[in-house]
Each structure stands twice: as C-alpha cells, then as structure tokens.
All heavy atoms as a GROMACS GRO file, in nm:
protein
  534
    1MET      N    1  10.332   8.762   8.740
    1MET     CA    2  10.325   8.678   8.858
    1MET      C    3  10.464   8.672   8.921
    1MET      O    4  10.564   8.664   8.851
    1MET     CB    5  10.276   8.539   8.819
    1MET     CG    6  10.269   8.445   8.937
    1MET     SD    7  10.212   8.283   8.892
    1MET     CE    8  10.037   8.309   8.907
    2THR      N    9  10.470   8.676   9.052
    2THR     CA   10  10.599   8.672   9.120
    2THR      C   11  10.646   8.528   9.139
    2THR      O   12  10.565   8.436   9.152
    2THR     CB   13  10.591   8.740   9.258
    2THR    OG1   14  10.494   8.671   9.336
    2THR    CG2   15  10.552   8.885   9.246
    3ALA      N   16  10.776   8.511   9.137
    3ALA     CA   17  10.833   8.378   9.157
    3ALA      C   18  10.822   8.340   9.304
    3ALA      O   19  10.827   8.426   9.392
    3ALA     CB   20  10.980   8.379   9.114
    4PRO      N   21  10.805   8.212   9.332
    4PRO     CA   22  10.796   8.171   9.472
    4PRO      C   23  10.927   8.199   9.545
    4PRO      O   24  11.034   8.192   9.486
    4PRO     CB   25  10.768   8.021   9.465
    4PRO     CG   26  10.782   7.981   9.323
    4PRO     CD   27  10.789   8.103   9.240
    5GLY      N   28  10.916   8.232   9.672
    5GLY     CA   29  11.034   8.258   9.753
    5GLY      C   30  11.099   8.128   9.797
    5GLY      O   31  11.057   8.019   9.758
    6PRO      N   32  11.202   8.139   9.878
    6PRO     CA   33  11.269   8.018   9.927
    6PRO      C   34  11.172   7.932  10.008
    6PRO      O   35  11.077   7.983  10.067
    6PRO     CB   36  11.380   8.072  10.017
    6PRO     CG   37  11.376   8.219  10.008
    6PRO     CD   38  11.258   8.260   9.929
    7PRO      N   39  11.196   7.802  10.010
    7PRO     CA   40  11.109   7.713  10.090
    7PRO      C   41  11.103   7.759  10.234
    7PRO      O   42  11.203   7.799  10.293
    7PRO     CB   43  11.177   7.577  10.078
    7PRO     CG   44  11.262   7.586   9.957
    7PRO     CD   45  11.301   7.731   9.944
    8GLY      N   46  10.985   7.756  10.291
    8GLY     CA   47  10.968   7.796  10.430
    8GLY      C   48  10.936   7.944  10.447
    8GLY      O   49  10.893   7.984  10.553
    9GLU      N   50  10.954   8.023  10.345
    9GLU     CA   51  10.920   8.166  10.353
    9GLU      C   52  10.770   8.181  10.333
    9GLU      O   53  10.715   8.135  10.234
    9GLU     CB   54  10.995   8.246  10.247
    9GLU     CG   55  10.969   8.393  10.254
    9GLU     CD   56  11.049   8.470  10.148
    9GLU    OE1   57  11.168   8.442  10.134
    9GLU    OE2   58  10.988   8.555  10.081
   10ARG      N   59  10.705   8.245  10.426
   10ARG     CA   60  10.559   8.260  10.418
   10ARG      C   61  10.523   8.366  10.316
   10ARG      O   62  10.586   8.472  10.308
   10ARG     CB   63  10.503   8.300  10.554
   10ARG     CG   64  10.514   8.185  10.652
   10ARG     CD   65  10.461   8.220  10.786
   10ARG     NE   66  10.317   8.240  10.778
   10ARG     CZ   67  10.244   8.271  10.883
   10ARG    NH1   68  10.299   8.286  11.001
   10ARG    NH2   69  10.114   8.287  10.871
   11ARG      N   70  10.421   8.339  10.239
   11ARG     CA   71  10.374   8.435  10.140
   11ARG      C   72  10.234   8.484  10.171
   11ARG      O   73  10.190   8.584  10.115
   11ARG     CB   74  10.378   8.371  10.002
   11ARG     CG   75  10.524   8.336   9.967
   11ARG     CD   76  10.545   8.294   9.826
   11ARG     NE   77  10.501   8.395   9.734
   11ARG     CZ   78  10.454   8.367   9.613
   11ARG    NH1   79  10.447   8.243   9.572
   11ARG    NH2   80  10.415   8.464   9.533
   12LEU      N   81  10.163   8.415  10.261
   12LEU     CA   82  10.030   8.455  10.303
   12LEU      C   83  10.024   8.453  10.455
   12LEU      O   84  10.075   8.361  10.519
   12LEU     CB   85   9.924   8.358  10.247
   12LEU     CG   86   9.903   8.362  10.096
   12LEU    CD1   87   9.814   8.246  10.054
   12LEU    CD2   88   9.844   8.494  10.052
   13TYR      N   89   9.960   8.556  10.510
   13TYR     CA   90   9.948   8.568  10.655
   13TYR      C   91   9.801   8.578  10.694
   13TYR      O   92   9.724   8.647  10.628
   13TYR     CB   93  10.020   8.694  10.704
   13TYR     CG   94  10.169   8.686  10.686
   13TYR    CD1   95  10.229   8.733  10.570
   13TYR    CD2   96  10.250   8.632  10.784
   13TYR    CE1   97  10.366   8.725  10.553
   13TYR    CE2   98  10.387   8.624  10.768
   13TYR     CZ   99  10.444   8.670  10.652
   13TYR     OH  100  10.579   8.662  10.635
   14ARG      N  101   9.765   8.511  10.801
   14ARG     CA  102   9.631   8.527  10.858
   14ARG      C  103   9.622   8.666  10.920
   14ARG      O  104   9.724   8.731  10.946
   14ARG     CB  105   9.605   8.420  10.964
   14ARG     CG  106   9.595   8.281  10.907
   14ARG     CD  107   9.565   8.181  11.017
   14ARG     NE  108   9.553   8.048  10.961
   14ARG     CZ  109   9.439   7.994  10.921
   14ARG    NH1  110   9.326   8.061  10.932
   14ARG    NH2  111   9.436   7.872  10.871
   15ILE      N  112   9.502   8.711  10.946
   15ILE     CA  113   9.481   8.844  11.003
   15ILE      C  114   9.557   8.859  11.134
   15ILE      O  115   9.624   8.961  11.157
   15ILE     CB  116   9.330   8.871  11.025
   15ILE    CG1  117   9.256   8.877  10.891
   15ILE    CG2  118   9.309   9.001  11.104
   15ILE    CD1  119   9.298   8.988  10.798
   16CYS      N  120   9.553   8.758  11.220
   16CYS     CA  121   9.622   8.768  11.350
   16CYS      C  122   9.774   8.782  11.330
   16CYS      O  123   9.840   8.854  11.407
   16CYS     CB  124   9.588   8.652  11.441
   16CYS     SG  125   9.632   8.491  11.375
   17ASP      N  126   9.830   8.719  11.228
   17ASP     CA  127   9.973   8.734  11.200
   17ASP      C  128  10.004   8.874  11.149
   17ASP      O  129  10.104   8.935  11.187
   17ASP     CB  130  10.019   8.630  11.098
   17ASP     CG  131  10.000   8.487  11.146
   17ASP    OD1  132  10.017   8.463  11.267
   17ASP    OD2  133   9.968   8.401  11.062
   18ALA      N  134   9.917   8.925  11.061
   18ALA     CA  135   9.936   9.061  11.010
   18ALA      C  136   9.924   9.164  11.122
   18ALA      O  137   9.995   9.265  11.122
   18ALA     CB  138   9.833   9.090  10.900
   19MET      N  139   9.837   9.136  11.218
   19MET     CA  140   9.824   9.226  11.333
   19MET      C  141   9.958   9.240  11.406
   19MET      O  142   9.998   9.350  11.440
   19MET     CB  143   9.719   9.170  11.431
   19MET     CG  144   9.577   9.180  11.384
   19MET     SD  145   9.462   9.084  11.487
   19MET     CE  146   9.500   9.142  11.650
   20HIS      N  147  10.025   9.129  11.427
   20HIS     CA  148  10.153   9.130  11.496
   20HIS      C  149  10.262   9.196  11.410
   20HIS      O  150  10.342   9.276  11.460
   20HIS     CB  151  10.196   8.990  11.536
   20HIS     CG  152  10.107   8.930  11.639
   20HIS    ND1  153  10.104   8.973  11.770
   20HIS    CD2  154  10.015   8.832  11.631
   20HIS    CE1  155  10.015   8.903  11.837
   20HIS    NE2  156   9.958   8.817  11.755
   21LEU      N  157  10.264   9.164  11.280
   21LEU     CA  158  10.366   9.219  11.191
   21LEU      C  159  10.354   9.372  11.180
   21LEU      O  160  10.455   9.442  11.172
   21LEU     CB  161  10.354   9.157  11.052
   21LEU     CG  162  10.402   9.014  11.038
   21LEU    CD1  163  10.362   8.958  10.903
   21LEU    CD2  164  10.553   9.006  11.056
   22LEU      N  165  10.231   9.422  11.176
   22LEU     CA  166  10.208   9.566  11.156
   22LEU      C  167  10.182   9.641  11.287
   22LEU      O  168  10.165   9.762  11.284
   22LEU     CB  169  10.091   9.586  11.060
   22LEU     CG  170  10.116   9.537  10.917
   22LEU    CD1  171   9.987   9.539  10.837
   22LEU    CD2  172  10.224   9.619  10.850
   23SER      N  173  10.178   9.569  11.397
   23SER     CA  174  10.148   9.630  11.529
   23SER      C  175  10.018   9.709  11.524
   23SER      O  176  10.012   9.826  11.564
   23SER     CB  177  10.263   9.720  11.573
   23SER     OG  178  10.382   9.647  11.585
   24MET      N  179   9.914   9.645  11.472
   24MET     CA  180   9.783   9.707  11.460
   24MET      C  181   9.678   9.614  11.519
   24MET      O  182   9.697   9.493  11.523
   24MET     CB  183   9.748   9.734  11.314
   24MET     CG  184   9.835   9.833  11.246
   24MET     SD  185   9.784   9.846  11.075
   24MET     CE  186   9.859  10.000  11.033
   25SER      N  187   9.567   9.672  11.560
   25SER     CA  188   9.456   9.592  11.611
   25SER      C  189   9.379   9.529  11.495
   25SER      O  190   9.391   9.570  11.379
   25SER     CB  191   9.361   9.679  11.693
   25SER     OG  192   9.294   9.770  11.609
   26ARG      N  193   9.299   9.428  11.528
   26ARG     CA  194   9.217   9.360  11.427
   26ARG      C  195   9.125   9.460  11.356
   26ARG      O  196   9.111   9.458  11.234
   26ARG     CB  197   9.134   9.251  11.495
   26ARG     CG  198   9.040   9.178  11.402
   26ARG     CD  199   8.963   9.069  11.476
   26ARG     NE  200   9.050   8.972  11.537
   26ARG     CZ  201   9.099   8.865  11.474
   26ARG    NH1  202   9.066   8.842  11.350
   26ARG    NH2  203   9.179   8.781  11.536
   27SER      N  204   9.064   9.550  11.433
   27SER     CA  205   8.970   9.644  11.371
   27SER      C  206   9.041   9.739  11.275
   27SER      O  207   8.987   9.773  11.169
   27SER     CB  208   8.892   9.722  11.478
   27SER     OG  209   8.981   9.796  11.558
   28VAL      N  210   9.162   9.780  11.308
   28VAL     CA  211   9.237   9.869  11.218
   28VAL      C  212   9.278   9.794  11.092
   28VAL      O  213   9.271   9.850  10.981
   28VAL     CB  214   9.360   9.930  11.290
   28VAL    CG1  215   9.449  10.005  11.192
   28VAL    CG2  216   9.314  10.023  11.402
   29ILE      N  217   9.318   9.669  11.105
   29ILE     CA  218   9.353   9.588  10.987
   29ILE      C  219   9.234   9.582  10.892
   29ILE      O  220   9.245   9.609  10.772
   29ILE     CB  221   9.398   9.446  11.027
   29ILE    CG1  222   9.529   9.449  11.104
   29ILE    CG2  223   9.406   9.354  10.905
   29ILE    CD1  224   9.652   9.475  11.023
   30TYR      N  225   9.116   9.548  10.945
   30TYR     CA  226   8.996   9.538  10.861
   30TYR      C  227   8.957   9.674  10.804
   30TYR      O  228   8.909   9.684  10.691
   30TYR     CB  229   8.880   9.474  10.937
   30TYR     CG  230   8.890   9.324  10.940
   30TYR    CD1  231   8.922   9.256  11.056
   30TYR    CD2  232   8.867   9.248  10.825
   30TYR    CE1  233   8.932   9.118  11.060
   30TYR    CE2  234   8.876   9.111  10.826
   30TYR     CZ  235   8.909   9.046  10.943
   30TYR     OH  236   8.919   8.909  10.944
   31GLU      N  237   8.977   9.780  10.880
   31GLU     CA  238   8.949   9.915  10.831
   31GLU      C  239   9.038   9.948  10.711
   31GLU      O  240   8.991  10.003  10.611
   31GLU     CB  241   8.974  10.013  10.945
   31GLU     CG  242   8.936  10.156  10.917
   31GLU     CD  243   8.960  10.241  11.041
   31GLU    OE1  244   8.901  10.211  11.146
   31GLU    OE2  245   9.041  10.335  11.031
   32GLN      N  246   9.165   9.912  10.719
   32GLN     CA  247   9.258   9.937  10.609
   32GLN      C  248   9.224   9.852  10.486
   32GLN      O  249   9.237   9.898  10.373
   32GLN     CB  250   9.403   9.911  10.654
   32GLN     CG  251   9.451  10.004  10.763
   32GLN     CD  252   9.438  10.149  10.725
   32GLN    OE1  253   9.496  10.193  10.625
   32GLN    NE2  254   9.363  10.225  10.803
   33ILE      N  255   9.178   9.730  10.509
   33ILE     CA  256   9.134   9.645  10.398
   33ILE      C  257   9.012   9.707  10.330
   33ILE      O  258   9.007   9.719  10.207
   33ILE     CB  259   9.102   9.502  10.448
   33ILE    CG1  260   9.231   9.432  10.491
   33ILE    CG2  261   9.029   9.422  10.340
   33ILE    CD1  262   9.210   9.301  10.565
   34ARG      N  263   8.912   9.751  10.410
   34ARG     CA  264   8.790   9.812  10.353
   34ARG      C  265   8.824   9.940  10.276
   34ARG      O  266   8.762   9.970  10.174
   34ARG     CB  267   8.689   9.844  10.462
   34ARG     CG  268   8.606   9.725  10.505
   34ARG     CD  269   8.491   9.766  10.595
   34ARG     NE  270   8.534   9.825  10.721
   34ARG     CZ  271   8.572   9.758  10.828
   34ARG    NH1  272   8.570   9.626  10.826
   34ARG    NH2  273   8.609   9.820  10.938
   35ALA      N  274   8.922  10.015  10.324
   35ALA     CA  275   8.961  10.140  10.258
   35ALA      C  276   9.045  10.116  10.133
   35ALA      O  277   9.074  10.210  10.058
   35ALA     CB  278   9.040  10.228  10.356
   36GLY      N  279   9.085   9.991  10.108
   36GLY     CA  280   9.165   9.959   9.990
   36GLY      C  281   9.314   9.989  10.008
   36GLY      O  282   9.388   9.988   9.911
   37ARG      N  283   9.355  10.015  10.131
   37ARG     CA  284   9.496  10.047  10.157
   37ARG      C  285   9.579   9.922  10.184
   37ARG      O  286   9.700   9.925  10.170
   37ARG     CB  287   9.505  10.142  10.276
   37ARG     CG  288   9.447  10.280  10.244
   37ARG     CD  289   9.431  10.365  10.367
   37ARG     NE  290   9.551  10.377  10.447
   37ARG     CZ  291   9.644  10.473  10.434
   37ARG    NH1  292   9.629  10.565  10.342
   37ARG    NH2  293   9.747  10.477  10.514
   38LEU      N  294   9.514   9.812  10.222
   38LEU     CA  295   9.581   9.686  10.250
   38LEU      C  296   9.507   9.577  10.173
   38LEU      O  297   9.388   9.555  10.195
   38LEU     CB  298   9.580   9.657  10.401
   38LEU     CG  299   9.646   9.527  10.447
   38LEU    CD1  300   9.793   9.524  10.411
   38LEU    CD2  301   9.628   9.511  10.597
   39ARG      N  302   9.577   9.515  10.080
   39ARG     CA  303   9.514   9.411   9.997
   39ARG      C  304   9.500   9.281  10.076
   39ARG      O  305   9.581   9.251  10.162
   39ARG     CB  306   9.598   9.383   9.873
   39ARG     CG  307   9.597   9.494   9.772
   39ARG     CD  308   9.682   9.464   9.649
   39ARG     NE  309   9.824   9.468   9.682
   39ARG     CZ  310   9.905   9.362   9.685
   39ARG    NH1  311   9.860   9.244   9.653
   39ARG    NH2  312  10.032   9.374   9.716
   40SER      N  313   9.397   9.205  10.041
   40SER     CA  314   9.378   9.074  10.102
   40SER      C  315   9.315   8.981   9.999
   40SER      O  316   9.263   9.025   9.897
   40SER     CB  317   9.290   9.084  10.225
   40SER     OG  318   9.158   9.118  10.189
   41VAL      N  319   9.323   8.853  10.028
   41VAL     CA  320   9.260   8.750   9.945
   41VAL      C  321   9.182   8.658  10.039
   41VAL      O  322   9.204   8.659  10.159
   41VAL     CB  323   9.364   8.668   9.865
   41VAL    CG1  324   9.440   8.756   9.769
   41VAL    CG2  325   9.461   8.597   9.958
   42THR      N  326   9.091   8.584   9.982
   42THR     CA  327   9.019   8.485  10.062
   42THR      C  328   9.042   8.347  10.005
   42THR      O  329   9.052   8.329   9.883
   42THR     CB  330   8.868   8.514  10.068
   42THR    OG1  331   8.817   8.522   9.936
   42THR    CG2  332   8.838   8.641  10.143
   43GLN      N  333   9.053   8.251  10.094
   43GLN     CA  334   9.061   8.110  10.058
   43GLN      C  335   8.954   8.042  10.141
   43GLN      O  336   8.968   8.030  10.262
   43GLN     CB  337   9.199   8.053  10.090
   43GLN     CG  338   9.212   7.904  10.067
   43GLN     CD  339   9.186   7.867   9.922
   43GLN    OE1  340   9.234   7.930   9.830
   43GLN    NE2  341   9.106   7.764   9.902
   44GLY      N  342   8.845   8.006  10.076
   44GLY     CA  343   8.730   7.955  10.150
   44GLY      C  344   8.676   8.068  10.237
   44GLY      O  345   8.644   8.175  10.188
   45ARG      N  346   8.670   8.046  10.368
   45ARG     CA  347   8.621   8.149  10.460
   45ARG      C  348   8.734   8.225  10.526
   45ARG      O  349   8.709   8.312  10.610
   45ARG     CB  350   8.534   8.083  10.567
   45ARG     CG  351   8.405   8.027  10.510
   45ARG     CD  352   8.324   7.953  10.610
   45ARG     NE  353   8.318   8.019  10.738
   45ARG     CZ  354   8.264   7.969  10.847
   45ARG    NH1  355   8.210   7.849  10.842
   45ARG    NH2  356   8.262   8.035  10.959
   46THR      N  357   8.857   8.193  10.492
   46THR     CA  358   8.973   8.255  10.556
   46THR      C  359   9.023   8.374  10.475
   46THR      O  360   9.046   8.363  10.355
   46THR     CB  361   9.088   8.152  10.569
   46THR    OG1  362   9.039   8.038  10.639
   46THR    CG2  363   9.206   8.211  10.642
   47ARG      N  364   9.038   8.487  10.541
   47ARG     CA  365   9.096   8.606  10.477
   47ARG      C  366   9.245   8.604  10.505
   47ARG      O  367   9.289   8.587  10.619
   47ARG     CB  368   9.033   8.733  10.532
   47ARG     CG  369   9.089   8.857  10.462
   47ARG     CD  370   9.002   8.978  10.479
   47ARG     NE  371   8.868   8.961  10.428
   47ARG     CZ  372   8.831   8.980  10.301
   47ARG    NH1  373   8.920   9.013  10.212
   47ARG    NH2  374   8.707   8.965  10.265
   48LEU      N  375   9.324   8.621  10.400
   48LEU     CA  376   9.469   8.616  10.410
   48LEU      C  377   9.530   8.744  10.351
   48LEU      O  378   9.476   8.801  10.256
   48LEU     CB  379   9.524   8.494  10.335
   48LEU     CG  380   9.472   8.359  10.383
   48LEU    CD1  381   9.502   8.251  10.280
   48LEU    CD2  382   9.535   8.325  10.517
   49ILE      N  383   9.642   8.784  10.407
   49ILE     CA  384   9.714   8.901  10.360
   49ILE      C  385   9.842   8.853  10.293
   49ILE      O  386   9.927   8.792  10.358
   49ILE     CB  387   9.750   8.996  10.477
   49ILE    CG1  388   9.631   9.026  10.565
   49ILE    CG2  389   9.816   9.123  10.424
   49ILE    CD1  390   9.520   9.103  10.500
   50PRO      N  391   9.860   8.880  10.163
   50PRO     CA  392   9.984   8.841  10.097
   50PRO      C  393  10.103   8.920  10.154
   50PRO      O  394  10.088   9.036  10.192
   50PRO     CB  395   9.961   8.879   9.951
   50PRO     CG  396   9.814   8.891   9.936
   50PRO     CD  397   9.762   8.935  10.069
   51ALA      N  398  10.218   8.855  10.160
   51ALA     CA  399  10.339   8.921  10.210
   51ALA      C  400  10.368   9.047  10.127
   51ALA      O  401  10.408   9.149  10.182
   51ALA     CB  402  10.458   8.825  10.206
   52SER      N  403  10.342   9.042   9.997
   52SER     CA  404  10.366   9.158   9.912
   52SER      C  405  10.273   9.274   9.950
   52SER      O  406  10.312   9.391   9.940
   52SER     CB  407  10.348   9.122   9.765
   52SER     OG  408  10.215   9.079   9.741
   53ALA      N  409  10.152   9.243   9.995
   53ALA     CA  410  10.058   9.347  10.036
   53ALA      C  411  10.106   9.415  10.164
   53ALA      O  412  10.090   9.537  10.180
   53ALA     CB  413   9.919   9.290  10.057
   54ILE      N  414  10.169   9.339  10.253
   54ILE     CA  415  10.223   9.399  10.375
   54ILE      C  416  10.338   9.492  10.340
   54ILE      O  417  10.345   9.605  10.389
   54ILE     CB  418  10.266   9.288  10.474
   54ILE    CG1  419  10.141   9.215  10.526
   54ILE    CG2  420  10.347   9.346  10.590
   54ILE    CD1  421  10.168   9.094  10.608
   55SER      N  422  10.426   9.449  10.250
   55SER     CA  423  10.536   9.535  10.205
   55SER      C  424  10.484   9.662  10.137
   55SER      O  425  10.533   9.771  10.162
   55SER     CB  426  10.627   9.459  10.109
   55SER     OG  427  10.690   9.353  10.174
   56ASP      N  428  10.384   9.644  10.051
   56ASP     CA  429  10.325   9.760   9.982
   56ASP      C  430  10.262   9.858  10.081
   56ASP      O  431  10.274   9.979  10.065
   56ASP     CB  432  10.218   9.715   9.881
   56ASP     CG  433  10.277   9.640   9.763
   56ASP    OD1  434  10.400   9.645   9.744
   56ASP    OD2  435  10.199   9.574   9.692
   57TYR      N  436  10.197   9.805  10.184
   57TYR     CA  437  10.133   9.890  10.284
   57TYR      C  438  10.238   9.969  10.362
   57TYR      O  439  10.221  10.089  10.386
   57TYR     CB  440  10.047   9.806  10.378
   57TYR     CG  441   9.976   9.888  10.481
   57TYR    CD1  442   9.868   9.969  10.446
   57TYR    CD2  443  10.016   9.888  10.613
   57TYR    CE1  444   9.802  10.046  10.539
   57TYR    CE2  445   9.951   9.964  10.708
   57TYR     CZ  446   9.845  10.044  10.671
   57TYR     OH  447   9.781  10.122  10.765
   58ILE      N  448  10.347   9.905  10.398
   58ILE     CA  449  10.455   9.974  10.469
   58ILE      C  450  10.515  10.083  10.380
   58ILE      O  451  10.540  10.195  10.426
   58ILE     CB  452  10.562   9.873  10.516
   58ILE    CG1  453  10.503   9.783  10.625
   58ILE    CG2  454  10.687   9.945  10.567
   58ILE    CD1  455  10.590   9.663  10.659
   59ASP      N  456  10.534  10.052  10.251
   59ASP     CA  457  10.583  10.154  10.157
   59ASP      C  458  10.488  10.272  10.149
   59ASP      O  459  10.531  10.388  10.145
   59ASP     CB  460  10.603  10.093  10.018
   59ASP     CG  461  10.717   9.993  10.011
   59ASP    OD1  462  10.803   9.994  10.102
   59ASP    OD2  463  10.719   9.914   9.916
   60LEU      N  464  10.357  10.245  10.147
   60LEU     CA  465  10.257  10.350  10.144
   60LEU      C  466  10.268  10.439  10.268
   60LEU      O  467  10.267  10.563  10.257
   60LEU     CB  468  10.117  10.290  10.137
   60LEU     CG  469   9.998  10.386  10.152
   60LEU    CD1  470   9.992  10.482  10.034
   60LEU    CD2  471   9.869  10.309  10.167
   61LEU      N  472  10.283  10.378  10.385
   61LEU     CA  473  10.297  10.456  10.508
   61LEU      C  474  10.422  10.543  10.505
   61LEU      O  475  10.419  10.659  10.548
   61LEU     CB  476  10.300  10.363  10.629
   61LEU     CG  477  10.172  10.286  10.659
   61LEU    CD1  478  10.196  10.191  10.775
   61LEU    CD2  479  10.056  10.380  10.686
   62GLU      N  480  10.531  10.489  10.451
   62GLU     CA  481  10.656  10.567  10.443
   62GLU      C  482  10.641  10.683  10.346
   62GLU      O  483  10.687  10.794  10.374
   62GLU     CB  484  10.771  10.476  10.401
   62GLU     CG  485  10.812  10.380  10.510
   62GLU     CD  486  10.918  10.281  10.465
   62GLU    OE1  487  10.938  10.263  10.344
   62GLU    OE2  488  10.982  10.222  10.555
   63ARG      N  489  10.574  10.661  10.232
   63ARG     CA  490  10.550  10.771  10.135
   63ARG      C  491  10.465  10.880  10.199
   63ARG      O  492  10.492  10.999  10.181
   63ARG     CB  493  10.484  10.717  10.009
   63ARG     CG  494  10.577  10.644   9.917
   63ARG     CD  495  10.516  10.623   9.779
   63ARG     NE  496  10.384  10.560   9.781
   63ARG     CZ  497  10.362  10.429   9.782
   63ARG    NH1  498  10.464  10.345   9.782
   63ARG    NH2  499  10.239  10.382   9.782
   64GLU      N  500  10.361  10.839  10.271
   64GLU     CA  501  10.274  10.937  10.336
   64GLU      C  502  10.350  11.016  10.444
   64GLU      O  503  10.328  11.136  10.459
   64GLU     CB  504  10.154  10.868  10.399
   64GLU     CG  505  10.056  10.817  10.295
   64GLU     CD  506   9.940  10.739  10.356
   64GLU    OE1  507   9.942  10.707  10.476
   64GLU    OE2  508   9.846  10.711  10.281
   65ALA      N  509  10.441  10.950  10.514
   65ALA     CA  510  10.519  11.018  10.616
   65ALA      C  511  10.613  11.121  10.554
   65ALA      O  512  10.632  11.230  10.609
   65ALA     CB  513  10.597  10.917  10.699
   66ARG      N  514  10.673  11.087  10.440
   66ARG     CA  515  10.762  11.182  10.372
   66ARG      C  516  10.686  11.301  10.316
   66ARG      O  517  10.738  11.411  10.314
   66ARG     CB  518  10.837  11.111  10.259
   66ARG     CG  519  10.951  11.025  10.307
   66ARG     CD  520  11.039  10.981  10.190
   66ARG     NE  521  10.968  10.902  10.093
   66ARG     CZ  522  10.962  10.769  10.092
   66ARG    NH1  523  11.022  10.701  10.186
   66ARG    NH2  524  10.896  10.705   9.997
   67ALA      N  525  10.562  11.276  10.271
   67ALA     CA  526  10.482  11.383  10.211
   67ALA      C  527  10.427  11.479  10.316
   67ALA      O  528  10.393  11.593  10.284
   67ALA     CB  529  10.367  11.324  10.131
   68ALA      N  530  10.418  11.435  10.439
   68ALA     CA  531  10.358  11.519  10.545
   68ALA      C  532  10.453  11.625  10.593
   68ALA      O  533  10.564  11.635  10.580
   68ALA     CB  534  10.317  11.431  10.662
   0.00000   0.00000   0.00000
C-alpha cells in the first residue's frame, strides 16, 4: 500500500478531471478503462481514477512510443 501524499494532494480523480489531465475525450477514457490500459475504482456510483493509474498510463504510452 502506498503512503498518503502531502495534505491537499489529490489521489483520486473524477472522469472529467482525468479527461483534462490526459487531454482525452470521455469516450476514449472509458475505452482505455474497458481495455484494461487505465485502472479505475468505484465509490458508490462514482468511477474514479487513482493518481497512480494516471502516472502508470502515461508511462505505458511512453514505453509504447519508444518501442515504435
């Protein structure tokens, strides 16, 4: 388990926040979640993207770019 970050640092993002952070549309975000490329969690009816999942996804994109 990861240690909590400094106070005020967000660790979970709503889909609309992830859209802005990744510069992707809502449909592409959900497509990446369905494909297993972007992890998400649910709290009640809300789907949230952990900050670590966003970092992992960016790392994945960079690895794929280097391999191409």
